[in-house]
SEZA-57680 format. One line per field, with one value per atom (N, C-alpha, C, O): residue number from 1; residue in three letters; atom name; x, y, z. Coordinates in steps of 0.2 Angstrom, whole numbers. Example, Ala and Ser with C-alpha at 12.3 -4.5 7.8 and 13.67 -1.06 7.14 Angstrom:
BEGIN
num = [1, 1, 1, 1, 2, 2, 2, 2]
residuo = [ALA, ALA, ALA, ALA, SER, SER, SER, SER]
atomo = [N, CA, C, O, N, CA, C, O]
xx = [66, 62, 66, 71, 64, 68, 64, 67]
yy = [-28, -22, -16, -17, -11, -5, 0, 6]
zz = [39, 39, 39, 42, 35, 36, 39, 40]
***
This chain:
BEGIN
num = [1, 1, 1, 1, 2, 2, 2, 2, 3, 3, 3, 3, 4, 4, 4, 4, 5, 5, 5, 5, 6, 6, 6, 6, 7, 7, 7, 7, 8, 8, 8, 8, 9, 9, 9, 9, 10, 10, 10, 10, 11, 11, 11, 11, 12, 12, 12, 12, 13, 13, 13, 13, 14, 14, 14, 14, 15, 15, 15, 15, 16, 16, 16, 16, 17, 17, 17, 17, 18, 18, 18, 18, 19, 19, 19, 19, 20, 20, 20, 20, 21, 21, 21, 21, 22, 22, 22, 22, 23, 23, 23, 23, 24, 24, 24, 24, 25, 25, 25, 25, 26, 26, 26, 26, 27, 27, 27, 27, 28, 28, 28, 28, 29, 29, 29, 29, 30, 30, 30, 30, 31, 31, 31, 31, 32, 32, 32, 32, 33, 33, 33, 33, 34, 34, 34, 34, 35, 35, 35, 35, 36, 36, 36, 36, 37, 37, 37, 37, 38, 38, 38, 38, 39, 39, 39, 39, 40, 40, 40, 40, 41, 41, 41, 41, 42, 42, 42, 42, 43, 43, 43, 43, 44, 44, 44, 44, 45, 45, 45, 45, 46, 46, 46, 46, 47, 47, 47, 47, 48, 48, 48, 48, 49, 49, 49, 49, 50, 50, 50, 50, 51, 51, 51, 51, 52, 52, 52, 52, 53, 53, 53, 53, 54, 54, 54, 54, 55, 55, 55, 55, 56, 56, 56, 56, 57, 57, 57, 57, 58, 58, 58, 58, 59, 59, 59, 59, 60, 60, 60, 60, 61, 61, 61, 61, 62, 62, 62, 62, 63, 63, 63, 63, 64, 64, 64, 64, 65, 65, 65, 65, 66, 66, 66, 66, 67, 67, 67, 67, 68, 68, 68, 68, 69, 69, 69, 69, 70, 70, 70, 70, 71, 71, 71, 71, 72, 72, 72, 72, 73, 73, 73, 73, 74, 74, 74, 74, 75, 75, 75, 75, 76, 76, 76, 76, 77, 77, 77, 77, 78, 78, 78, 78, 79, 79, 79, 79, 80, 80, 80, 80, 81, 81, 81, 81, 82, 82, 82, 82, 83, 83, 83, 83, 84, 84, 84, 84, 85, 85, 85, 85, 86, 86, 86, 86, 87, 87, 87, 87, 88, 88, 88, 88, 89, 89, 89, 89, 90, 90, 90, 90, 91, 91, 91, 91, 92, 92, 92, 92, 93, 93, 93, 93, 94, 94, 94, 94, 95, 95, 95, 95, 96, 96, 96, 96, 97, 97, 97, 97, 98, 98, 98, 98, 99, 99, 99, 99, 100, 100, 100, 100]
residuo = [MET, MET, MET, MET, PRO, PRO, PRO, PRO, SER, SER, SER, SER, ILE, ILE, ILE, ILE, SER, SER, SER, SER, ALA, ALA, ALA, ALA, ARG, ARG, ARG, ARG, ILE, ILE, ILE, ILE, PRO, PRO, PRO, PRO, ASP, ASP, ASP, ASP, ASP, ASP, ASP, ASP, GLU, GLU, GLU, GLU, GLU, GLU, GLU, GLU, LYS, LYS, LYS, LYS, ALA, ALA, ALA, ALA, LEU, LEU, LEU, LEU, GLU, GLU, GLU, GLU, GLU, GLU, GLU, GLU, VAL, VAL, VAL, VAL, ALA, ALA, ALA, ALA, ASP, ASP, ASP, ASP, LEU, LEU, LEU, LEU, LEU, LEU, LEU, LEU, GLU, GLU, GLU, GLU, GLU, GLU, GLU, GLU, ASP, ASP, ASP, ASP, LYS, LYS, LYS, LYS, SER, SER, SER, SER, THR, THR, THR, THR, THR, THR, THR, THR, ILE, ILE, ILE, ILE, ARG, ARG, ARG, ARG, LYS, LYS, LYS, LYS, ALA, ALA, ALA, ALA, LEU, LEU, LEU, LEU, HIS, HIS, HIS, HIS, GLN, GLN, GLN, GLN, GLY, GLY, GLY, GLY, LEU, LEU, LEU, LEU, TYR, TYR, TYR, TYR, ASP, ASP, ASP, ASP, LEU, LEU, LEU, LEU, ARG, ARG, ARG, ARG, VAL, VAL, VAL, VAL, ARG, ARG, ARG, ARG, VAL, VAL, VAL, VAL, ALA, ALA, ALA, ALA, ILE, ILE, ILE, ILE, GLU, GLU, GLU, GLU, ARG, ARG, ARG, ARG, TYR, TYR, TYR, TYR, GLN, GLN, GLN, GLN, SER, SER, SER, SER, GLY, GLY, GLY, GLY, GLU, GLU, GLU, GLU, VAL, VAL, VAL, VAL, SER, SER, SER, SER, VAL, VAL, VAL, VAL, ASN, ASN, ASN, ASN, GLU, GLU, GLU, GLU, ALA, ALA, ALA, ALA, ALA, ALA, ALA, ALA, ARG, ARG, ARG, ARG, ILE, ILE, ILE, ILE, ALA, ALA, ALA, ALA, GLY, GLY, GLY, GLY, VAL, VAL, VAL, VAL, SER, SER, SER, SER, LEU, LEU, LEU, LEU, GLY, GLY, GLY, GLY, GLU, GLU, GLU, GLU, TRP, TRP, TRP, TRP, PHE, PHE, PHE, PHE, GLU, GLU, GLU, GLU, ILE, ILE, ILE, ILE, ALA, ALA, ALA, ALA, ARG, ARG, ARG, ARG, GLU, GLU, GLU, GLU, ARG, ARG, ARG, ARG, ASN, ASN, ASN, ASN, LEU, LEU, LEU, LEU, THR, THR, THR, THR, SER, SER, SER, SER, GLN, GLN, GLN, GLN, GLN, GLN, GLN, GLN, SER, SER, SER, SER, PRO, PRO, PRO, PRO, GLU, GLU, GLU, GLU, ASP, ASP, ASP, ASP, LEU, LEU, LEU, LEU, GLU, GLU, GLU, GLU, ALA, ALA, ALA, ALA, ASP, ASP, ASP, ASP, ALA, ALA, ALA, ALA, ASP, ASP, ASP, ASP, ALA, ALA, ALA, ALA, ALA, ALA, ALA, ALA, ARG, ARG, ARG, ARG, GLU, GLU, GLU, GLU, LEU, LEU, LEU, LEU]
atomo = [N, CA, C, O, N, CA, C, O, N, CA, C, O, N, CA, C, O, N, CA, C, O, N, CA, C, O, N, CA, C, O, N, CA, C, O, N, CA, C, O, N, CA, C, O, N, CA, C, O, N, CA, C, O, N, CA, C, O, N, CA, C, O, N, CA, C, O, N, CA, C, O, N, CA, C, O, N, CA, C, O, N, CA, C, O, N, CA, C, O, N, CA, C, O, N, CA, C, O, N, CA, C, O, N, CA, C, O, N, CA, C, O, N, CA, C, O, N, CA, C, O, N, CA, C, O, N, CA, C, O, N, CA, C, O, N, CA, C, O, N, CA, C, O, N, CA, C, O, N, CA, C, O, N, CA, C, O, N, CA, C, O, N, CA, C, O, N, CA, C, O, N, CA, C, O, N, CA, C, O, N, CA, C, O, N, CA, C, O, N, CA, C, O, N, CA, C, O, N, CA, C, O, N, CA, C, O, N, CA, C, O, N, CA, C, O, N, CA, C, O, N, CA, C, O, N, CA, C, O, N, CA, C, O, N, CA, C, O, N, CA, C, O, N, CA, C, O, N, CA, C, O, N, CA, C, O, N, CA, C, O, N, CA, C, O, N, CA, C, O, N, CA, C, O, N, CA, C, O, N, CA, C, O, N, CA, C, O, N, CA, C, O, N, CA, C, O, N, CA, C, O, N, CA, C, O, N, CA, C, O, N, CA, C, O, N, CA, C, O, N, CA, C, O, N, CA, C, O, N, CA, C, O, N, CA, C, O, N, CA, C, O, N, CA, C, O, N, CA, C, O, N, CA, C, O, N, CA, C, O, N, CA, C, O, N, CA, C, O, N, CA, C, O, N, CA, C, O, N, CA, C, O, N, CA, C, O, N, CA, C, O, N, CA, C, O, N, CA, C, O, N, CA, C, O, N, CA, C, O, N, CA, C, O, N, CA, C, O, N, CA, C, O, N, CA, C, O, N, CA, C, O, N, CA, C, O, N, CA, C, O, N, CA, C, O, N, CA, C, O]
xx = [-118, -110, -113, -118, -106, -108, -108, -108, -108, -104, -101, -104, -94, -88, -88, -87, -88, -87, -82, -83, -76, -69, -64, -61, -66, -60, -53, -49, -51, -46, -44, -48, -34, -32, -32, -33, -31, -32, -26, -27, -21, -14, -18, -17, -21, -21, -29, -30, -34, -37, -35, -36, -30, -27, -23, -23, -19, -15, -20, -18, -26, -30, -34, -34, -36, -37, -30, -31, -26, -19, -19, -20, -20, -18, -25, -25, -31, -37, -39, -44, -33, -33, -30, -32, -25, -17, -19, -16, -24, -28, -35, -39, -37, -42, -47, -51, -50, -55, -58, -53, -64, -67, -66, -66, -64, -61, -62, -58, -70, -71, -68, -66, -67, -65, -58, -55, -52, -47, -48, -46, -51, -49, -51, -48, -55, -59, -51, -49, -47, -42, -36, -33, -35, -33, -31, -26, -37, -38, -39, -39, -41, -38, -31, -28, -26, -19, -16, -11, -20, -17, -17, -13, -24, -26, -21, -19, -19, -18, -10, -7, -7, 0, 0, 5, -4, -3, -4, 1, -11, -10, -2, 0, 1, 10, 15, 19, 13, 17, 17, 22, 11, 8, 12, 16, 11, 14, 20, 23, 23, 31, 35, 40, 31, 33, 34, 39, 27, 27, 30, 32, 30, 37, 42, 45, 44, 51, 53, 58, 49, 49, 48, 47, 46, 47, 37, 35, 34, 28, 23, 18, 24, 18, 23, 29, 19, 21, 21, 20, 24, 24, 14, 11, 12, 5, 0, -4, 2, -3, 0, -3, 6, 8, 5, 3, 5, 0, -6, -7, -10, -16, -19, -24, -13, -13, -14, -18, -7, -9, -11, -7, -18, -23, -19, -20, -16, -12, -13, -15, -11, -10, -3, 0, 0, 3, 11, 16, 9, 15, 16, 22, 10, 11, 15, 18, 14, 19, 26, 30, 27, 35, 36, 41, 34, 35, 38, 44, 32, 33, 40, 42, 41, 46, 53, 58, 52, 59, 59, 64, 54, 57, 58, 63, 57, 59, 65, 67, 67, 72, 72, 76, 66, 63, 67, 70, 69, 73, 69, 63, 70, 66, 64, 69, 58, 59, 59, 57, 59, 58, 65, 70, 65, 71, 74, 69, 80, 82, 76, 74, 72, 69, 63, 62, 59, 54, 53, 48, 59, 61, 61, 56, 66, 67, 59, 57, 53, 47, 43, 39, 43, 41, 42, 38, 49, 51, 49, 47, 47, 46, 38, 36, 35, 28, 26, 20, 35, 30, 32, 30, 37, 39, 34, 34, 30, 25, 17, 13, 17, 13, 14, 11]
yy = [-21, -20, -16, -17, -9, -6, -9, -15, -6, -7, 0, 5, -2, 2, 1, -5, 7, 2, 7, 13, 3, 9, 4, -1, 10, 7, 6, 11, 2, -1, -3, -3, -5, -3, -11, -15, -12, -20, -24, -30, -21, -24, -26, -32, -22, -24, -28, -31, -28, -31, -40, -44, -41, -45, -51, -57, -46, -46, -49, -55, -46, -48, -53, -57, -54, -61, -68, -73, -66, -72, -72, -78, -67, -67, -71, -77, -69, -72, -80, -84, -82, -88, -91, -97, -89, -91, -91, -95, -87, -90, -92, -92, -94, -99, -98, -103, -90, -87, -81, -79, -78, -73, -67, -65, -63, -57, -52, -48, -51, -46, -48, -44, -55, -55, -56, -54, -57, -52, -45, -43, -42, -36, -33, -29, -36, -34, -34, -29, -41, -41, -36, -33, -35, -30, -24, -22, -23, -14, -14, -9, -22, -21, -21, -16, -25, -23, -17, -15, -13, -7, -3, -1, -1, 3, 2, 7, -2, -4, 0, 4, -3, -1, 6, 8, 8, 17, 20, 23, 19, 20, 19, 25, 15, 13, 18, 21, 18, 22, 30, 34, 31, 40, 41, 45, 36, 37, 35, 38, 31, 31, 39, 42, 40, 48, 53, 56, 53, 59, 59, 63, 49, 49, 51, 56, 50, 51, 59, 61, 64, 71, 75, 81, 70, 73, 77, 81, 75, 78, 75, 78, 69, 65, 61, 61, 60, 57, 49, 48, 44, 35, 36, 35, 38, 37, 38, 35, 44, 48, 44, 43, 41, 37, 31, 28, 27, 21, 24, 22, 27, 30, 29, 25, 34, 36, 30, 28, 24, 17, 15, 15, 12, 10, 4, -2, 4, -3, -1, 5, -4, -6, -2, -3, 2, 3, -1, 1, -8, -14, -13, -13, -14, -14, -10, -12, -4, 2, 0, -1, -3, -4, -8, -7, -14, -18, -16, -17, -12, -9, -3, 0, -3, 3, -3, -4, -6, -12, -15, -17, -16, -22, -17, -19, -11, -3, 1, 5, 0, 2, 10, 14, 11, 18, 20, 16, 28, 31, 32, 33, 32, 36, 42, 45, 45, 55, 55, 61, 51, 51, 53, 52, 58, 61, 55, 51, 53, 48, 49, 44, 55, 57, 54, 51, 55, 52, 42, 39, 41, 34, 33, 30, 35, 32, 33, 28, 39, 39, 33, 29, 31, 24, 20, 18, 18, 11, 11, 5, 19, 17, 16, 12, 18, 16, 10, 8, 7, 0, -6, -11, -4, -6, -7, -12, 0, -1, -5, -6, -7, -12, -18, -22]
zz = [-28, -30, -35, -38, -35, -40, -48, -48, -52, -59, -63, -65, -64, -67, -73, -75, -78, -86, -89, -90, -91, -93, -100, -101, -105, -109, -110, -109, -111, -111, -119, -124, -121, -126, -126, -121, -133, -136, -134, -134, -132, -129, -120, -117, -116, -110, -109, -103, -115, -115, -114, -110, -119, -120, -115, -116, -109, -106, -100, -97, -99, -95, -95, -90, -100, -105, -101, -97, -104, -101, -95, -93, -90, -82, -80, -77, -81, -79, -84, -83, -88, -89, -86, -85, -82, -80, -73, -69, -71, -64, -63, -58, -71, -69, -68, -68, -67, -67, -72, -75, -72, -77, -74, -69, -80, -83, -78, -77, -73, -70, -62, -58, -61, -55, -55, -50, -61, -62, -60, -54, -65, -64, -54, -51, -53, -47, -42, -38, -43, -39, -40, -36, -48, -51, -46, -44, -47, -45, -35, -32, -33, -27, -26, -23, -28, -28, -29, -25, -35, -38, -33, -29, -32, -26, -20, -19, -17, -12, -12, -8, -19, -21, -23, -25, -22, -26, -19, -16, -14, -9, -4, -2, -3, 0, -3, 0, -11, -14, -12, -11, -11, -10, -2, -1, 3, 11, 11, 15, 7, 8, 5, 7, 0, -3, 1, 2, 4, 9, 16, 19, 17, 23, 22, 26, 18, 16, 16, 19, 11, 11, 17, 17, 24, 31, 31, 35, 26, 27, 31, 34, 30, 37, 43, 43, 47, 55, 50, 44, 57, 54, 55, 50, 61, 60, 54, 52, 54, 44, 39, 34, 40, 33, 33, 28, 39, 40, 37, 32, 40, 38, 33, 32, 27, 20, 17, 13, 20, 16, 19, 24, 22, 24, 27, 23, 31, 36, 43, 44, 48, 54, 55, 50, 60, 63, 61, 59, 64, 66, 56, 54, 53, 45, 42, 37, 44, 42, 43, 38, 51, 50, 47, 45, 46, 41, 33, 30, 31, 25, 25, 20, 31, 31, 30, 26, 34, 36, 28, 26, 25, 20, 15, 12, 12, 7, 11, 7, 16, 20, 18, 16, 22, 24, 29, 33, 30, 35, 40, 39, 45, 50, 50, 51, 51, 52, 59, 61, 64, 71, 71, 68, 80, 82, 86, 88, 89, 95, 101, 104, 101, 106, 108, 113, 102, 99, 99, 100, 97, 97, 103, 105, 109, 114, 117, 120, 118, 121, 118, 122, 112, 110, 114, 117, 113, 117, 122, 124, 128, 134, 134, 139, 130, 129, 129, 130, 124, 123, 127, 126, 130, 136, 143, 146, 145, 149, 150, 154, 140, 138, 140, 138]
***
């Protein structure tokens, strides 16, 4: 596993120590978990922004977010995102789903 070093402000180090204590784990494990969650959140945020602007399709938004299409639809539902698909696109998708 590669090693990365970073400088953080004193208050963030204190917060890191507090969270590590809450989770009853070492700081390195807490940092890995926070990085993983943070990267996921950033990917989802970018996907949402680009999808809402009409810049990307549903499939591309799911790819950017790093999730399956089904997971993307769940994210979209939870965040009340409006569909960027036309009624015809939705009907074609429904027909395709019925054939499965």
